[in-house]
PDB file of N, CA, C and O in Angstrom, chain B, residues numbered from 101:
ATOM      1  N   MET B 101       0.858  -1.177   0.000  1.00  0.00           N
ATOM      2  CA  MET B 101       0.000   0.000   0.000  1.00  0.00           C
ATOM      3  C   MET B 101       0.897   1.231   0.000  1.00  0.00           C
ATOM      4  O   MET B 101       1.816   1.353   0.810  1.00  0.00           O
ATOM      5  N   SER B 102       0.613   2.126  -0.914  1.00  0.00           N
ATOM      6  CA  SER B 102       1.417   3.338  -1.006  1.00  0.00           C
ATOM      7  C   SER B 102       1.020   4.329   0.092  1.00  0.00           C
ATOM      8  O   SER B 102       0.007   4.171   0.774  1.00  0.00           O
ATOM      9  N   LEU B 103       1.843   5.331   0.229  1.00  0.00           N
ATOM     10  CA  LEU B 103       1.602   6.338   1.257  1.00  0.00           C
ATOM     11  C   LEU B 103       0.323   7.125   0.989  1.00  0.00           C
ATOM     12  O   LEU B 103      -0.394   7.477   1.926  1.00  0.00           O
ATOM     13  N   LYS B 104       0.032   7.404  -0.278  1.00  0.00           N
ATOM     14  CA  LYS B 104      -1.193   8.158  -0.582  1.00  0.00           C
ATOM     15  C   LYS B 104      -2.442   7.332  -0.279  1.00  0.00           C
ATOM     16  O   LYS B 104      -3.452   7.880   0.165  1.00  0.00           O
ATOM     17  N   HIS B 105      -2.385   6.026  -0.514  1.00  0.00           N
ATOM     18  CA  HIS B 105      -3.525   5.179  -0.169  1.00  0.00           C
ATOM     19  C   HIS B 105      -3.681   5.053   1.346  1.00  0.00           C
ATOM     20  O   HIS B 105      -4.800   5.037   1.861  1.00  0.00           O
ATOM     21  N   PHE B 106      -2.560   4.964   2.054  1.00  0.00           N
ATOM     22  CA  PHE B 106      -2.619   4.945   3.511  1.00  0.00           C
ATOM     23  C   PHE B 106      -3.227   6.241   4.028  1.00  0.00           C
ATOM     24  O   PHE B 106      -3.999   6.227   4.987  1.00  0.00           O
ATOM     25  N   HIS B 107      -2.886   7.355   3.400  1.00  0.00           N
ATOM     26  CA  HIS B 107      -3.425   8.656   3.803  1.00  0.00           C
ATOM     27  C   HIS B 107      -4.948   8.673   3.666  1.00  0.00           C
ATOM     28  O   HIS B 107      -5.648   9.173   4.547  1.00  0.00           O
ATOM     29  N   ILE B 108      -5.448   8.139   2.584  1.00  0.00           N
ATOM     30  CA  ILE B 108      -6.899   8.096   2.361  1.00  0.00           C
ATOM     31  C   ILE B 108      -7.574   7.192   3.381  1.00  0.00           C
ATOM     32  O   ILE B 108      -8.607   7.559   3.940  1.00  0.00           O
ATOM     33  N   VAL B 109      -7.006   6.011   3.634  1.00  0.00           N
ATOM     34  CA  VAL B 109      -7.581   5.083   4.622  1.00  0.00           C
ATOM     35  C   VAL B 109      -7.570   5.711   6.005  1.00  0.00           C
ATOM     36  O   VAL B 109      -8.563   5.630   6.729  1.00  0.00           O
ATOM     37  N   PHE B 110      -6.465   6.333   6.381  1.00  0.00           N
ATOM     38  CA  PHE B 110      -6.373   6.980   7.687  1.00  0.00           C
ATOM     39  C   PHE B 110      -7.388   8.112   7.807  1.00  0.00           C
ATOM     40  O   PHE B 110      -7.988   8.295   8.866  1.00  0.00           O
ATOM     41  N   LEU B 111      -7.580   8.862   6.748  1.00  0.00           N
ATOM     42  CA  LEU B 111      -8.551   9.959   6.752  1.00  0.00           C
ATOM     43  C   LEU B 111      -9.975   9.436   6.921  1.00  0.00           C
ATOM     44  O   LEU B 111     -10.766  10.029   7.655  1.00  0.00           O
ATOM     45  N   VAL B 112     -10.305   8.345   6.258  1.00  0.00           N
ATOM     46  CA  VAL B 112     -11.641   7.752   6.390  1.00  0.00           C
ATOM     47  C   VAL B 112     -11.872   7.295   7.829  1.00  0.00           C
ATOM     48  O   VAL B 112     -12.936   7.545   8.396  1.00  0.00           O
ATOM     49  N   PHE B 113     -10.885   6.628   8.421  1.00  0.00           N
ATOM     50  CA  PHE B 113     -11.041   6.183   9.808  1.00  0.00           C
ATOM     51  C   PHE B 113     -11.134   7.357  10.775  1.00  0.00           C
ATOM     52  O   PHE B 113     -11.873   7.291  11.756  1.00  0.00           O
ATOM     53  N   ALA B 114     -10.398   8.423  10.512  1.00  0.00           N
ATOM     54  CA  ALA B 114     -10.473   9.609  11.366  1.00  0.00           C
ATOM     55  C   ALA B 114     -11.862  10.242  11.294  1.00  0.00           C
ATOM     56  O   ALA B 114     -12.400  10.663  12.318  1.00  0.00           O
ATOM     57  N   ILE B 115     -12.443  10.314  10.107  1.00  0.00           N
ATOM     58  CA  ILE B 115     -13.782  10.874   9.946  1.00  0.00           C
ATOM     59  C   ILE B 115     -14.808   9.998  10.661  1.00  0.00           C
ATOM     60  O   ILE B 115     -15.692  10.510  11.348  1.00  0.00           O
ATOM     61  N   LEU B 116     -14.692   8.678  10.499  1.00  0.00           N
ATOM     62  CA  LEU B 116     -15.638   7.773  11.154  1.00  0.00           C
ATOM     63  C   LEU B 116     -15.542   7.854  12.675  1.00  0.00           C
ATOM     64  O   LEU B 116     -16.566   7.883  13.356  1.00  0.00           O
ATOM     65  N   CYS B 117     -14.337   7.891  13.207  1.00  0.00           N
ATOM     66  CA  CYS B 117     -14.172   7.982  14.663  1.00  0.00           C
ATOM     67  C   CYS B 117     -14.696   9.304  15.205  1.00  0.00           C
ATOM     68  O   CYS B 117     -15.357   9.335  16.243  1.00  0.00           O
ATOM     69  N   ASP B 118     -14.403  10.389  14.508  1.00  0.00           N
ATOM     70  CA  ASP B 118     -14.878  11.688  14.972  1.00  0.00           C
ATOM     71  C   ASP B 118     -16.391  11.796  14.860  1.00  0.00           C
ATOM     72  O   ASP B 118     -17.032  12.381  15.733  1.00  0.00           O
ATOM     73  N   ALA B 119     -16.970  11.241  13.800  1.00  0.00           N
ATOM     74  CA  ALA B 119     -18.425  11.264  13.662  1.00  0.00           C
ATOM     75  C   ALA B 119     -19.086  10.428  14.753  1.00  0.00           C
ATOM     76  O   ALA B 119     -20.123  10.818  15.290  1.00  0.00           O
ATOM     77  N   ALA B 120     -18.498   9.293  15.081  1.00  0.00           N
ATOM     78  CA  ALA B 120     -19.036   8.463  16.156  1.00  0.00           C
ATOM     79  C   ALA B 120     -18.941   9.182  17.500  1.00  0.00           C
ATOM     80  O   ALA B 120     -19.864   9.113  18.311  1.00  0.00           O
ATOM     81  N   PHE B 121     -17.830   9.868  17.731  1.00  0.00           N
ATOM     82  CA  PHE B 121     -17.684  10.653  18.970  1.00  0.00           C
ATOM     83  C   PHE B 121     -18.727  11.756  19.037  1.00  0.00           C
ATOM     84  O   PHE B 121     -19.323  11.977  20.092  1.00  0.00           O
ATOM     85  N   TRP B 122     -18.960  12.456  17.921  1.00  0.00           N
ATOM     86  CA  TRP B 122     -19.968  13.510  17.907  1.00  0.00           C
ATOM     87  C   TRP B 122     -21.360  12.944  18.144  1.00  0.00           C
ATOM     88  O   TRP B 122     -22.153  13.532  18.878  1.00  0.00           O
ATOM     89  N   LEU B 123     -21.662  11.802  17.526  1.00  0.00           N
ATOM     90  CA  LEU B 123     -22.972  11.177  17.742  1.00  0.00           C
ATOM     91  C   LEU B 123     -23.161  10.771  19.199  1.00  0.00           C
ATOM     92  O   LEU B 123     -24.250  10.924  19.751  1.00  0.00           O
ATOM     93  N   TRP B 124     -22.109  10.258  19.819  1.00  0.00           N
ATOM     94  CA  TRP B 124     -22.185   9.903  21.239  1.00  0.00           C
ATOM     95  C   TRP B 124     -22.469  11.150  22.076  1.00  0.00           C
ATOM     96  O   TRP B 124     -23.301  11.114  22.983  1.00  0.00           O
ATOM     97  N   LEU B 125     -21.784  12.246  21.774  1.00  0.00           N
ATOM     98  CA  LEU B 125     -22.028  13.489  22.510  1.00  0.00           C
ATOM     99  C   LEU B 125     -23.436  14.018  22.258  1.00  0.00           C
ATOM    100  O   LEU B 125     -24.060  14.584  23.156  1.00  0.00           O
ATOM    101  N   GLN B 126     -23.927  13.839  21.058  1.00  0.00           N
ATOM    102  CA  GLN B 126     -25.247  14.362  20.685  1.00  0.00           C
ATOM    103  C   GLN B 126     -26.379  13.569  21.329  1.00  0.00           C
ATOM    104  O   GLN B 126     -27.327  14.158  21.849  1.00  0.00           O
ATOM    105  N   PHE B 127     -26.293  12.249  21.299  1.00  0.00           N
ATOM    106  CA  PHE B 127     -27.420  11.421  21.704  1.00  0.00           C
ATOM    107  C   PHE B 127     -27.316  10.844  23.105  1.00  0.00           C
ATOM    108  O   PHE B 127     -28.278  10.255  23.598  1.00  0.00           O
ATOM    109  N   MET B 128     -26.178  10.996  23.753  1.00  0.00           N
ATOM    110  CA  MET B 128     -26.018  10.551  25.137  1.00  0.00           C
ATOM    111  C   MET B 128     -25.370  11.662  25.964  1.00  0.00           C
ATOM    112  O   MET B 128     -24.252  11.501  26.452  1.00  0.00           O
ATOM    113  N   PRO B 129     -26.068  12.785  26.120  1.00  0.00           N
ATOM    114  CA  PRO B 129     -25.436  13.920  26.805  1.00  0.00           C
ATOM    115  C   PRO B 129     -25.170  13.671  28.290  1.00  0.00           C
ATOM    116  O   PRO B 129     -24.247  14.256  28.857  1.00  0.00           O
ATOM    117  N   GLU B 130     -25.966  12.812  28.923  1.00  0.00           N
ATOM    118  CA  GLU B 130     -25.731  12.549  30.349  1.00  0.00           C
ATOM    119  C   GLU B 130     -24.413  11.810  30.547  1.00  0.00           C
ATOM    120  O   GLU B 130     -23.624  12.157  31.426  1.00  0.00           O
ATOM    121  N   GLU B 131     -24.178  10.786  29.720  1.00  0.00           N
ATOM    122  CA  GLU B 131     -22.935  10.036  29.832  1.00  0.00           C
ATOM    123  C   GLU B 131     -21.730  10.904  29.457  1.00  0.00           C
ATOM    124  O   GLU B 131     -20.661  10.787  30.058  1.00  0.00           O
ATOM    125  N   ALA B 132     -21.911  11.770  28.466  1.00  0.00           N
ATOM    126  CA  ALA B 132     -20.832  12.667  28.071  1.00  0.00           C
ATOM    127  C   ALA B 132     -20.512  13.656  29.181  1.00  0.00           C
ATOM    128  O   ALA B 132     -19.346  13.975  29.412  1.00  0.00           O
ATOM    129  N   ALA B 133     -21.532  14.141  29.866  1.00  0.00           N
ATOM    130  CA  ALA B 133     -21.304  15.062  30.985  1.00  0.00           C
ATOM    131  C   ALA B 133     -20.603  14.351  32.132  1.00  0.00           C
ATOM    132  O   ALA B 133     -19.732  14.927  32.784  1.00  0.00           O
ATOM    133  N   ASN B 134     -20.979  13.105  32.381  1.00  0.00           N
ATOM    134  CA  ASN B 134     -20.309  12.339  33.438  1.00  0.00           C
ATOM    135  C   ASN B 134     -18.847  12.075  33.102  1.00  0.00           C
ATOM    136  O   ASN B 134     -18.006  12.008  33.998  1.00  0.00           O
ATOM    137  N   ALA B 135     -18.541  11.926  31.823  1.00  0.00           N
ATOM    138  CA  ALA B 135     -17.166  11.697  31.397  1.00  0.00           C
ATOM    139  C   ALA B 135     -16.383  13.000  31.274  1.00  0.00           C
ATOM    140  O   ALA B 135     -15.167  12.971  31.082  1.00  0.00           O
ATOM    141  N   GLY B 136     -17.050  14.128  31.380  1.00  0.00           N
ATOM    142  CA  GLY B 136     -16.392  15.428  31.283  1.00  0.00           C
ATOM    143  C   GLY B 136     -16.144  15.878  29.851  1.00  0.00           C
ATOM    144  O   GLY B 136     -15.277  16.718  29.609  1.00  0.00           O
ATOM    145  N   ALA B 137     -16.887  15.336  28.904  1.00  0.00           N
ATOM    146  CA  ALA B 137     -16.661  15.651  27.498  1.00  0.00           C
ATOM    147  C   ALA B 137     -17.809  16.427  26.866  1.00  0.00           C
ATOM    148  O   ALA B 137     -17.841  16.584  25.646  1.00  0.00           O
ATOM    149  N   ALA B 138     -18.736  16.909  27.656  1.00  0.00           N
ATOM    150  CA  ALA B 138     -19.921  17.558  27.101  1.00  0.00           C
ATOM    151  C   ALA B 138     -19.581  18.838  26.341  1.00  0.00           C
ATOM    152  O   ALA B 138     -20.287  19.193  25.396  1.00  0.00           O
ATOM    153  N   GLY B 139     -18.536  19.524  26.724  1.00  0.00           N
ATOM    154  CA  GLY B 139     -18.168  20.770  26.060  1.00  0.00           C
ATOM    155  C   GLY B 139     -17.488  20.584  24.718  1.00  0.00           C
ATOM    156  O   GLY B 139     -17.222  21.565  24.023  1.00  0.00           O
ATOM    157  N   LEU B 140     -17.203  19.356  24.342  1.00  0.00           N
ATOM    158  CA  LEU B 140     -16.491  19.094  23.098  1.00  0.00           C
ATOM    159  C   LEU B 140     -17.405  18.857  21.904  1.00  0.00           C
ATOM    160  O   LEU B 140     -16.927  18.596  20.800  1.00  0.00           O
ATOM    161  N   LYS B 141     -18.712  18.947  22.114  1.00  0.00           N
ATOM    162  CA  LYS B 141     -19.661  18.618  21.048  1.00  0.00           C
ATOM    163  C   LYS B 141     -19.478  19.509  19.824  1.00  0.00           C
ATOM    164  O   LYS B 141     -19.428  19.004  18.703  1.00  0.00           O
ATOM    165  N   ASN B 142     -19.380  20.805  20.013  1.00  0.00           N
ATOM    166  CA  ASN B 142     -19.231  21.718  18.883  1.00  0.00           C
ATOM    167  C   ASN B 142     -17.901  21.512  18.170  1.00  0.00           C
ATOM    168  O   ASN B 142     -17.836  21.564  16.941  1.00  0.00           O
ATOM    169  N   TYR B 143     -16.839  21.280  18.941  1.00  0.00           N
ATOM    170  CA  TYR B 143     -15.525  21.056  18.339  1.00  0.00           C
ATOM    171  C   TYR B 143     -15.486  19.765  17.540  1.00  0.00           C
ATOM    172  O   TYR B 143     -14.872  19.713  16.475  1.00  0.00           O
ATOM    173  N   ALA B 144     -16.129  18.729  18.040  1.00  0.00           N
ATOM    174  CA  ALA B 144     -16.162  17.449  17.325  1.00  0.00           C
ATOM    175  C   ALA B 144     -16.918  17.594  16.001  1.00  0.00           C
ATOM    176  O   ALA B 144     -16.506  17.037  14.983  1.00  0.00           O
ATOM    177  N   GLY B 145     -18.008  18.332  16.020  1.00  0.00           N
ATOM    178  CA  GLY B 145     -18.763  18.548  14.791  1.00  0.00           C
ATOM    179  C   GLY B 145     -17.983  19.364  13.772  1.00  0.00           C
ATOM    180  O   GLY B 145     -17.987  19.046  12.583  1.00  0.00           O
ATOM    181  N   LEU B 146     -17.317  20.411  14.235  1.00  0.00           N
ATOM    182  CA  LEU B 146     -16.512  21.229  13.332  1.00  0.00           C
ATOM    183  C   LEU B 146     -15.331  20.442  12.769  1.00  0.00           C
ATOM    184  O   LEU B 146     -14.993  20.589  11.594  1.00  0.00           O
ATOM    185  N   LEU B 147     -14.708  19.616  13.592  1.00  0.00           N
ATOM    186  CA  LEU B 147     -13.595  18.808  13.127  1.00  0.00           C
ATOM    187  C   LEU B 147     -14.047  17.801  12.080  1.00  0.00           C
ATOM    188  O   LEU B 147     -13.332  17.546  11.111  1.00  0.00           O
ATOM    189  N   CYS B 148     -15.219  17.233  12.269  1.00  0.00           N
ATOM    190  CA  CYS B 148     -15.742  16.277  11.298  1.00  0.00           C
ATOM    191  C   CYS B 148     -15.990  16.959   9.951  1.00  0.00           C
ATOM    192  O   CYS B 148     -15.659  16.402   8.905  1.00  0.00           O
ATOM    193  N   VAL B 149     -16.559  18.138   9.973  1.00  0.00           N
ATOM    194  CA  VAL B 149     -16.793  18.890   8.741  1.00  0.00           C
ATOM    195  C   VAL B 149     -15.459  19.272   8.093  1.00  0.00           C
ATOM    196  O   VAL B 149     -15.309  19.174   6.875  1.00  0.00           O
ATOM    197  N   ALA B 150     -14.500  19.704   8.899  1.00  0.00           N
ATOM    198  CA  ALA B 150     -13.188  20.083   8.362  1.00  0.00           C
ATOM    199  C   ALA B 150     -12.488  18.876   7.738  1.00  0.00           C
ATOM    200  O   ALA B 150     -11.873  19.006   6.680  1.00  0.00           O
ATOM    201  N   LEU B 151     -12.569  17.720   8.363  1.00  0.00           N
ATOM    202  CA  LEU B 151     -11.965  16.520   7.799  1.00  0.00           C
ATOM    203  C   LEU B 151     -12.642  16.116   6.493  1.00  0.00           C
ATOM    204  O   LEU B 151     -11.973  15.678   5.557  1.00  0.00           O
ATOM    205  N   LEU B 152     -13.948  16.260   6.426  1.00  0.00           N
ATOM    206  CA  LEU B 152     -14.660  15.961   5.179  1.00  0.00           C
ATOM    207  C   LEU B 152     -14.242  16.906   4.054  1.00  0.00           C
ATOM    208  O   LEU B 152     -14.021  16.472   2.924  1.00  0.00           O
ATOM    209  N   VAL B 153     -14.135  18.182   4.364  1.00  0.00           N
ATOM    210  CA  VAL B 153     -13.719  19.165   3.358  1.00  0.00           C
ATOM    211  C   VAL B 153     -12.296  18.868   2.892  1.00  0.00           C
ATOM    212  O   VAL B 153     -12.009  18.910   1.696  1.00  0.00           O
ATOM    213  N   TYR B 154     -11.410  18.568   3.834  1.00  0.00           N
ATOM    214  CA  TYR B 154     -10.035  18.230   3.477  1.00  0.00           C
ATOM    215  C   TYR B 154      -9.986  16.957   2.634  1.00  0.00           C
ATOM    216  O   TYR B 154      -9.212  16.882   1.680  1.00  0.00           O
ATOM    217  N   GLY B 155     -10.793  15.964   2.971  1.00  0.00           N
ATOM    218  CA  GLY B 155     -10.816  14.722   2.211  1.00  0.00           C
ATOM    219  C   GLY B 155     -11.270  14.939   0.779  1.00  0.00           C
ATOM    220  O   GLY B 155     -10.687  14.377  -0.148  1.00  0.00           O
ATOM    221  N   VAL B 156     -12.291  15.737   0.590  1.00  0.00           N
ATOM    222  CA  VAL B 156     -12.763  16.037  -0.768  1.00  0.00           C
ATOM    223  C   VAL B 156     -11.702  16.819  -1.522  1.00  0.00           C
ATOM    224  O   VAL B 156     -11.440  16.529  -2.690  1.00  0.00           O
ATOM    225  N   TRP B 157     -11.089  17.800  -0.884  1.00  0.00           N
ATOM    226  CA  TRP B 157     -10.039  18.577  -1.520  1.00  0.00           C
ATOM    227  C   TRP B 157      -8.872  17.678  -1.919  1.00  0.00           C
ATOM    228  O   TRP B 157      -8.335  17.801  -3.020  1.00  0.00           O
ATOM    229  N   TYR B 158      -8.487  16.786  -1.031  1.00  0.00           N
ATOM    230  CA  TYR B 158      -7.367  15.895  -1.309  1.00  0.00           C
ATOM    231  C   TYR B 158      -7.676  14.983  -2.494  1.00  0.00           C
ATOM    232  O   TYR B 158      -6.831  14.797  -3.369  1.00  0.00           O
ATOM    233  N   LEU B 159      -8.861  14.424  -2.527  1.00  0.00           N
ATOM    234  CA  LEU B 159      -9.206  13.514  -3.612  1.00  0.00           C
ATOM    235  C   LEU B 159      -9.358  14.227  -4.952  1.00  0.00           C
ATOM    236  O   LEU B 159      -8.963  13.690  -5.987  1.00  0.00           O
ATOM    237  N   VAL B 160      -9.924  15.429  -4.939  1.00  0.00           N
ATOM    238  CA  VAL B 160     -10.202  16.132  -6.189  1.00  0.00           C
ATOM    239  C   VAL B 160      -8.969  16.879  -6.693  1.00  0.00           C
ATOM    240  O   VAL B 160      -8.605  16.756  -7.863  1.00  0.00           O
ATOM    241  N   LYS B 161      -8.341  17.632  -5.841  1.00  0.00           N
ATOM    242  CA  LYS B 161      -7.278  18.527  -6.287  1.00  0.00           C
ATOM    243  C   LYS B 161      -5.885  17.915  -6.129  1.00  0.00           C
ATOM    244  O   LYS B 161      -5.108  17.886  -7.083  1.00  0.00           O
ATOM    245  N   LYS B 162      -5.576  17.438  -4.957  1.00  0.00           N
ATOM    246  CA  LYS B 162      -4.220  17.022  -4.643  1.00  0.00           C
ATOM    247  C   LYS B 162      -3.849  15.701  -5.314  1.00  0.00           C
ATOM    248  O   LYS B 162      -2.715  15.555  -5.772  1.00  0.00           O
ATOM    249  N   MET B 163      -4.757  14.744  -5.388  1.00  0.00           N
ATOM    250  CA  MET B 163      -4.434  13.441  -5.950  1.00  0.00           C
ATOM    251  C   MET B 163      -4.081  13.524  -7.440  1.00  0.00           C
ATOM    252  O   MET B 163      -3.357  12.670  -7.953  1.00  0.00           O
ATOM    253  N   ARG B 164      -4.574  14.520  -8.116  1.00  0.00           N
ATOM    254  CA  ARG B 164      -4.278  14.651  -9.543  1.00  0.00           C
ATOM    255  C   ARG B 164      -2.848  15.122  -9.790  1.00  0.00           C
ATOM    256  O   ARG B 164      -2.287  14.868 -10.856  1.00  0.00           O
ATOM    257  N   THR B 165      -2.253  15.807  -8.810  1.00  0.00           N
ATOM    258  CA  THR B 165      -0.910  16.335  -8.999  1.00  0.00           C
ATOM    259  C   THR B 165       0.160  15.399  -8.441  1.00  0.00           C
ATOM    260  O   THR B 165       1.348  15.624  -8.673  1.00  0.00           O
ATOM    261  N   ILE B 166      -0.233  14.360  -7.714  1.00  0.00           N
ATOM    262  CA  ILE B 166       0.741  13.447  -7.127  1.00  0.00           C
ATOM    263  C   ILE B 166       1.163  12.404  -8.175  1.00  0.00           C
ATOM    264  O   ILE B 166       0.329  11.841  -8.884  1.00  0.00           O
ATOM    265  N   ILE B 167       2.433  12.172  -8.249  1.00  0.00           N
ATOM    266  CA  ILE B 167       2.963  11.193  -9.178  1.00  0.00           C
ATOM    267  C   ILE B 167       2.655   9.795  -8.649  1.00  0.00           C
ATOM    268  O   ILE B 167       2.781   9.541  -7.451  1.00  0.00           O
ATOM    269  N   VAL B 168       2.257   8.899  -9.528  1.00  0.00           N
ATOM    270  CA  VAL B 168       1.896   7.539  -9.140  1.00  0.00           C
ATOM    271  C   VAL B 168       3.065   6.752  -8.739  1.00  0.00           C
ATOM    272  O   VAL B 168       2.929   5.582  -8.382  1.00  0.00           O
TER     273      VAL B 168
END
């Protein structure tokens, strides 16, 4: 597996983990408050959107300029 393919796989897993964390904060606020993570809900959502935007940019723009 090349480095660019590893980058894509790692990015997909990062998006999935962050989305799962945001969903946990969204739908289980009592448990999140008990864990001390309730204040991270907005940051988790913004990070998920930023990772998605970066992933689309990487696939559309950056992958075309990388040598195979």
